N, C-alpha and C positions, 0 to 999 in steps of 0.2 A: 132407183137402182133396179136393174133387171133381176128378177128372181131366178130364172133359168136361162141357160145359154148352151150352145153346142159348139164343139170344136170338131173339125173334120180334116182328113188328110189322106194321103196315099204314101205308103212307105215300102221300100224295097225289103226283100227278105234279108235278114241279118243286120238291117240298119236300125238306127234310133231316131226319134224325134223328141224335141223339147216341147212340152205343153206349157206355154208361157202365160203366167197369170199377171204379168205386168207389174206395175208398182203396187206394193202391198197397201191395202186400205185398212187402217186401224179399226178393230172391232168387227171385221168381216172375214169369214172363211168360206170355203167352197166344199161341197160334198159331191162326189161322183155318184150319179144315179143310174147311168146306162153306159155300156161299153159294147160296141158291135164291130165286127169285121165283115168285109164283103169282097169277093173276087173283083179283079179289075181287067181281066183279059180272057177273051174267048169263053165266056161263062157257060154256055151250053155243053161244051166239050171238055172243059178243064177239070183235071183231077186236083182236088184241093185238100191239103193237110196243113192248115195254117193255125198258128198260135200267136198270141200277143200278150204283153204284160205292161202294166203301168206301175211305176214306183216313185216314192218320194225320197228314195235313198240317193247316195252319191253316184252310184253306177247303175246301169241297166240290169234288170233281172232277166236271165235267159228264159225265153218263153217255152222252150222245150224242157226245162227243168225248174219249174217254179217251186219255191220253198215257202210254205205258209207260216213257217216260224220266222221268216224275214219280216221284221216290223215295218219296213218301208214298202213292202208289196201291197198295193192298194187294190189291184184288179188283175185278173187273168181271164183270157177267153180263148176258145178254140173252135175251129170249124173243120169238118171232115166230109168229103164227098168222094165216093169211090169211082173208079174208072168205068164201072158198068153203068152207072147213072140210073139204076133202077131203084136203089135205096134212097130214102130221103136224106137230105143234108142234116148232119148231126152238129149241133152247136151246144156249147156249155160255157157259161160265164159265171165267175165268182167275183163279187165286189165287196170290199169292206166299206160299206156306206156309213159307217160311224167315224171314219177317218176325216178330220177337218183339215182341209188343204189351205196352206198360207204361203206356199212357195211353188216354184216351177216343178214339173214332174217330168219323168223320162218314160217314153213309150218305146218298146222294142218289138219288132215284128219278125216272124219266121214263117216261111212257106216252103215246105219240103216236098210238096206234091206237084206233079206235072211239070210245068215250065218254071216253077219257083218264081212266078210273077209277083210283082208288088201287090199289096193288098190295100183296099180302101178301109178306113176306120172312122168311127164316129163315137164321140163321148158327149154325154149330157151332164151338166153340172147345175147345181142350185146354190145360191148364195145363202149364207147362214150368219146371223148376228151372234156375236160372242160377248159375254161379260168380260170385265177386266181380268178376273181370276182365270176364266176359261182361256182367254187369249194368252196369258202368261204361261200357263201349263202347256197349252198346245204348241206355242212357239218353242218352248224348251224341248218338248218331245221331238219336234221336227228337226231342231238343231242337232239333237243327239243322234237321230237316225241318219241325217245327211252328213254328219261329221265322222262317221265310223270308218 
């Protein structure tokens, strides 16, 4: 079994993607370890004010208004580059790397700068073995989050 793997994509502003974990493997969960976004259009001249979120909840979390009290919110990231292009690119990412994933996730993208172009994204996950009791508790927790 692979210990680490990467999911990548390109998502339009305001759109969502399902991060599909396929058929559930008993005793195995996944942990998000990295989440990055990157412009996809006219990078040297593009103004970028982009944000993205990943949730285990039933519906996507608005990346422009993340709520850290939302139990399903696993990660949020932002990137800012001003139109002068003399300041460095600012990025900030917050990941709940203690959340054990056993179901599909929802990624939502927002880019309100420049052309509002789609953004590239990349997530890195690692597989984690769970005991029977950890698996039962984690599956119940995720059921409660996704059933709200």
